[in-house]
C-alpha positions in Angstrom: -98.5 -108.0 51.8 -99.3 -108.8 47.6 -95.7 -107.7 46.7 -94.2 -110.2 49.8 -96.5 -113.4 48.4 -95.6 -112.7 45.2 -91.3 -113.0 46.1 -91.8 -115.9 47.7 -93.6 -117.8 44.6 -91.3 -116.2 42.6 -87.9 -117.7 44.3 -89.8 -121.1 44.5 -89.8 -121.5 40.9 -85.9 -122.2 40.5 -86.2 -124.8 43.1 -88.2 -127.4 40.6 -85.6 -127.0 38.3 -82.4 -126.7 40.4 -83.5 -129.7 42.6 -83.7 -132.4 39.3 -80.3 -131.3 38.6 -78.8 -131.5 42.2 -80.3 -135.0 42.9 -78.0 -136.2 40.3 -74.8 -138.3 40.6 -71.5 -136.3 39.8 -68.5 -137.8 38.0 -66.8 -134.6 37.2 -63.5 -133.6 39.1 -63.6 -131.4 42.0 -65.1 -128.0 41.7 -66.7 -125.1 43.5 -69.4 -127.4 44.7 -66.8 -129.4 46.5 -65.7 -132.7 47.0 -65.8 -134.9 44.2 -62.6 -136.5 42.7 -62.3 -137.5 39.2 -63.7 -140.4 38.1 -65.8 -140.8 41.7 -69.3 -140.5 41.9 -71.0 -138.5 44.6 -74.6 -137.8 45.3 -75.3 -134.1 46.3 -77.9 -134.1 49.1 -81.3 -132.5 48.7 -81.9 -130.2 51.2 -84.6 -128.2 49.2 -87.9 -127.5 51.7 -89.3 -126.3 54.4 -87.4 -127.6 57.8 -88.7 -126.6 61.4 -87.1 -125.8 64.9 -89.4 -124.6 67.5 -87.0 -124.2 70.3 -86.3 -120.7 72.3 -82.9 -119.9 73.1 -82.3 -122.1 69.9 -78.8 -123.5 70.3 -78.5 -127.3 71.2 -75.4 -127.6 73.5 -72.7 -129.9 72.7 -72.3 -133.1 74.2 -68.9 -132.3 75.2 -66.1 -129.0 75.0 -67.3 -125.6 74.7 -70.4 -124.7 74.2 -72.7 -121.6 74.1 -74.2 -119.1 76.6 -76.8 -120.6 78.7 -79.9 -119.3 80.4 -79.2 -119.1 84.4 -82.6 -118.7 84.8 -84.7 -121.6 84.7 -88.2 -122.7 84.8 -89.5 -124.6 88.3 -91.3 -126.9 86.1 -91.4 -128.1 82.3 -93.9 -125.2 80.8 -97.0 -126.7 79.0 -98.2 -125.9 75.7 -97.1 -122.3 73.8 -100.8 -120.9 75.4 -99.7 -122.2 78.6 -103.4 -123.7 79.4 -101.8 -126.9 80.2 -100.8 -127.7 83.8 -97.7 -129.3 84.3 -96.2 -131.0 87.8 -93.3 -129.2 89.3 -89.9 -131.1 88.4 -88.7 -133.4 91.0 -85.9 -132.1 93.2 -82.5 -131.3 91.8 -83.6 -131.5 88.2 -83.4 -128.2 86.6 -86.2 -127.1 84.5 -85.3 -125.9 80.5 -84.5 -122.2 79.6 -86.9 -119.3 81.2 -87.7 -117.6 77.9 -89.5 -114.8 80.4 -86.5 -114.1 82.0 -83.2 -114.3 80.1 -79.8 -113.9 82.3 -77.1 -115.2 80.3 -74.3 -117.3 82.2 -71.5 -115.0 82.1 -69.4 -116.9 83.9 -69.5 -119.2 80.8 -65.4 -119.7 80.4 -66.0 -118.8 76.4 -66.2 -114.8 77.6 -64.0 -112.7 77.6 -63.7 -110.3 80.7 -65.6 -107.9 78.7 -68.3 -109.2 76.9 -68.9 -111.2 80.5 -69.7 -108.3 81.4 -72.2 -107.2 78.8 -74.0 -110.1 79.1 -74.2 -109.9 82.8 -76.0 -106.1 82.7 -78.1 -107.7 80.2 -79.0 -110.2 82.5 -79.5 -107.3 85.5 -82.1 -105.7 83.4 -83.9 -108.8 82.6 -84.1 -109.5 86.3 -85.1 -106.2 87.0 -88.1 -107.1 84.5 -86.6 -104.9 81.7 -87.7 -106.3 78.3 -84.4 -105.4 76.7 -84.3 -104.7 72.9 -82.8 -107.1 70.3 -83.1 -107.7 66.4 -86.2 -109.7 67.1 -88.4 -107.7 69.2 -87.3 -104.6 67.6 -88.0 -106.1 63.9 -84.4 -105.4 62.4 -82.6 -107.8 60.3 -81.4 -110.7 62.7 -77.5 -110.9 62.0 -75.6 -114.3 62.1 -76.1 -116.7 63.8 -79.2 -114.5 65.8 -80.8 -115.4 62.6 -81.6 -119.3 64.0 -83.9 -117.9 66.1 -86.4 -118.1 63.4 -87.8 -121.3 63.7 -88.6 -121.8 60.4 -86.5 -121.9 57.1 -86.9 -122.8 53.4 -83.6 -123.8 51.8 -83.7 -123.6 48.0 -80.4 -125.0 45.8 -79.6 -123.9 43.0 -76.4 -125.0 40.6 -74.4 -121.7 41.9 -75.7 -120.7 45.5 -78.3 -121.9 48.4 -80.7 -119.8 49.3 -81.6 -119.6 53.0 -85.0 -117.9 53.6 -86.0 -117.6 57.1 -89.5 -116.6 58.6 -91.6 -115.4 61.6 -91.6 -112.7 62.6 -90.5 -111.3 59.7 -88.5 -112.3 56.2 -84.7 -112.5 56.3 -82.5 -114.0 53.3 -78.9 -115.4 53.2 -77.4 -115.8 49.5 -74.4 -118.6 50.0 -72.7 -118.8 46.9 -70.8 -121.9 46.0 -67.8 -120.7 44.8 -65.9 -121.0 47.8 -64.3 -117.6 47.6 -65.0 -114.8 49.7 -65.8 -111.6 47.9 -62.5 -109.0 47.6 -62.6 -106.3 49.1 -65.1 -107.6 51.4 -68.2 -105.4 52.6 -69.9 -106.2 56.0 -73.6 -106.8 55.6 -76.9 -107.7 57.9 -76.2 -111.3 57.4 -72.2 -111.6 56.4 -70.4 -112.8 53.5 -71.3 -116.8 53.2 -69.4 -118.9 50.7 -69.9 -122.8 50.6 -69.1 -126.1 49.1 -70.1 -129.7 49.5 -68.1 -132.2 51.4 -69.6 -135.6 50.5 -73.0 -135.5 52.1 -72.5 -132.5 53.5 -72.8 -128.5 53.0 -70.4 -126.6 54.2 -70.8 -122.8 54.6 -68.2 -120.3 55.5 -69.4 -117.0 57.0 -67.3 -113.7 57.7 -67.8 -110.1 57.6 -71.4 -110.0 59.1 -71.9 -106.1 60.0 -71.0 -104.6 63.3 -72.1 -100.8 62.8 -75.4 -102.2 63.4 -77.9 -101.7 66.0 -78.9 -104.9 68.3 -75.7 -106.3 67.0 -75.8 -109.4 69.3 -75.1 -113.3 68.9 -78.0 -114.3 70.9 -81.3 -113.4 73.4 -78.5 -112.8 76.3 -76.9 -110.0 74.5 -73.8 -111.6 73.5 -71.7 -109.1 71.3 -69.8 -109.8 68.6 -67.0 -108.4 66.7 -65.6 -108.3 62.8 -63.7 -111.1 63.5 -66.6 -113.4 63.8 -66.3 -116.4 61.8 -69.0 -119.2 61.4 -68.5 -122.9 59.9 -71.6 -124.2 59.3 -72.1 -127.9 58.4 -75.7 -129.3 57.0 -76.4 -132.6 56.6 -79.4 -135.2 56.4 -79.7 -137.3 59.3 -82.1 -140.3 60.6 -83.3 -140.4 64.4 -80.4 -142.5 65.7 -78.0 -139.9 64.1 -80.0 -137.5 65.9 -81.6 -138.5 69.1 -79.0 -137.4 71.2 -78.8 -133.6 70.1 -82.9 -133.8 70.7 -82.7 -134.8 74.3 -80.3 -132.1 74.8 -82.6 -129.7 73.2 -85.5 -130.9 75.1 -83.2 -130.4 78.4 -82.2 -127.3 77.8 -84.7 -124.9 75.7 -88.2 -124.3 75.4 -90.0 -125.9 72.9 -92.8 -123.7 72.3 -94.8 -125.7 70.2 -94.6 -128.4 71.6 -92.2 -131.4 70.7 -91.9 -132.3 66.9 -88.8 -134.0 67.0 -88.9 -137.4 69.0 -91.6 -139.1 67.2 -90.5 -138.0 64.0 -89.2 -140.8 61.9 -88.2 -139.5 58.3 -85.4 -137.5 58.0 -84.0 -134.6 60.2 -81.6 -131.6 59.2 -78.6 -131.0 61.3 -76.7 -128.3 61.6 -73.5 -128.6 63.1 -71.9 -124.8 63.8 -68.8 -123.8 65.2 -68.8 -120.1 66.1 -65.0 -117.9 66.9 -64.5 -114.5 67.3 -61.1 -113.5 68.7 -62.3 -110.0 69.9 -65.3 -111.7 72.0 -64.2 -115.7 72.8 -61.6 -117.3 74.5 -62.1 -120.3 72.2 -64.2 -121.9 69.2 -67.4 -123.5 70.8 -70.1 -125.4 69.4 -73.2 -126.4 68.7 -76.2 -128.2 67.0 -79.9 -127.6 65.6 -81.9 -129.9 64.5 -84.6 -129.6 62.6 -87.5 -131.6 61.0 -89.3 -130.8 57.7 -92.3 -128.5 58.4 -96.0 -128.7 58.2 -96.5 -127.0 55.1 -94.4 -127.0 51.6 -94.7 -123.3 51.8 -93.4 -120.4 54.1 -96.5 -118.6 56.0 -96.6 -114.7 55.1 -95.6 -112.7 58.1 -95.2 -108.7 59.0 -92.8 -107.7 62.1 -94.6 -104.5 63.9 -97.3 -103.8 61.1 -98.6 -101.7 64.6 -95.3 -100.6 66.4 -97.1 -99.5 69.2 -97.0 -100.7 72.6 -99.7 -100.1 74.8 -99.5 -102.0 77.6 -96.5 -99.9 79.1 -93.3 -100.1 77.6 -91.5 -97.8 74.8 -92.3 -98.8 71.4 -90.0 -100.3 69.5 -87.3 -99.0 67.5 -88.5 -100.3 64.1 -86.4 -99.4 60.9 -87.5 -96.1 59.6 -85.9 -93.5 57.2 -86.2 -89.9 58.1 -87.0 -88.9 54.5 -89.0 -90.4 51.4 -86.7 -92.9 48.9 -88.7 -90.7 46.0 
């Protein structure tokens, strides 16, 4: 526990130095941090802080065009607070409830899915209908691949001159490192979170990710078990937005996802962080598809400590989680 606390403090220290530099006006020609023409002024946006997106599942459907796999199973009423103690009246007839987090049945008829991938999603849904909690990276305490890592509701962004760090927490600690040199590694070695390179385009941080590890347990894109292949390609675009810019996405999120800790979005009137993501995989999807995730500033300036599966045993009937373990000591 102490080592984790020290680690978080360590990575926070460079942010204070980097933030002051990143907030300055740049007048040089275009370079690794992108988007600036010679003699023209541009301000690199300051994303450095902890951001919060308490939504299960997490993808906000796009206003139009191909979007993510949605949950066929819907709550007949809007759920109450996270404890379930707030009584909420049933929805009017014909009004669809939000995603039922207790029963994850991916819509395998979504036209983005190739037939074999639709069958994978369908089988996971059948397990959930049968009352089986099928394993995924989160409930087995494994590192979460991109873009499954969006499940984590808290992310701390730390900007540095040559890279951007994304530290995700709850239930575990995952870190992505985004190099600001605009070039993927050669040769490319697949990794848990993929090879991510980024640059700034005006007020937008653009991140390109490939090389997400496929030979791993629980290789899935989302909670519905949607698979991915070595062709997975993710492009993220991060911007600071005002309420009027994101209110449509907030409404789509509220209609689709369970806000498990209440609604922090609707009454917030400061800055939002909005991620627009495009995902393609010619081995799984018939077409690229898009989604947004809208974040608000977290109430705490630092990430809380979390440990996943400190006790790996389940004493209520299911098998124990398949937590990562070594067959022999490393030393």
